[in-house]
N, C-alpha and C positions, 0 to 999 in steps of 0.2 A: 637640212637639205631635203625635206620631206617631199618637195615638189618632184624629185627624181624618181620617187616610187609610189606616191599617193594613188595614182590612177591604176596601178598595176598589181599592188599587193593589198590584200584584204584579209579580214578575220571574221569569222561567223561562229558562234558556238555550236551550230548544227553541222559544221563542216570540219572534220578532223579534230573534234573537241576544241575548236577555237584557235588552233595553230594558224600562224600567218601563211597564206597560200597565195599563188598566182591567181588574181581575180578571175572568177568564172570557172575555176578548175579545182581539182583536189590535189594539185601539185604543190607541196609544202616548200616554204623557204628552206626548211631544214634538209629536205631531199636534195634541193639544188646546191646547197652548200656542201653536202656530203659528196655529190658528183664532182664538183669543182676540186674539193680537197682530195679526192681520189685520183686526180690527174686528168679528168675530162676537160675538154675545151668547150667554150660556149656552143660551138657548132655541133659538137658530139651530143651535148645535152639536148639541143633543139632536134637533132635527128632522132634521138631516143624518145622524145616527147614532142611530136610534131604539132601539137596543138598549142604550143607556147612559142613565143618569139625570142630572138636574141635580147631584145630590150627587157623581157620579163626576167631573164637571168641576171642582167645588170641591175634591175630594180631590186632583186632579192639581195644582191650585194649592198646596194645603197641603203636598204632597209636595215640590214644587219649592222652596218656601220653606224647608223642613227641610233639603233638600240644600244650598241656599246657606248655611245656618247652619252646617253641619257640614263641609263641604268647603272646602279652600283656594280662595280666590277666584281669578278670572281677570280681568285688566283689559280694558277696552273695546278698546284697541289690539290686544291679543292675539286677541280675537275677530274683529276686523275683518281682522286678517292671516290668520287661519286660514280665514276664510270664502272668500277669494280670488275674490270676485265671483259666488259662487253665488247662485242664486235660491232662497231657502228658503221660498217661498210654497207650502206643501203643501196648503192649503185653498183650494179653487176653489168659487166660488159657481156654482150651476146656471143 
């Protein structure tokens, strides 16, 4: 389903070390997922980052779903072990 995100998500080694970002920004897919996982709604994300559109947030979700379809999976225990107690809450409410 690449057509759902191809025009909105990009990757460039010179921007955030090549992490997937909203095209033309330094807003990473990872950051958007963290915000949504933290309970933010799409509108809250767009209010916090007004240079992106709701469609960009949905494209980040579509991109992530496509990655999970294509890449070998990682188990929950592997993720828990690699996190090592880190606080991954990158989205802070004002």
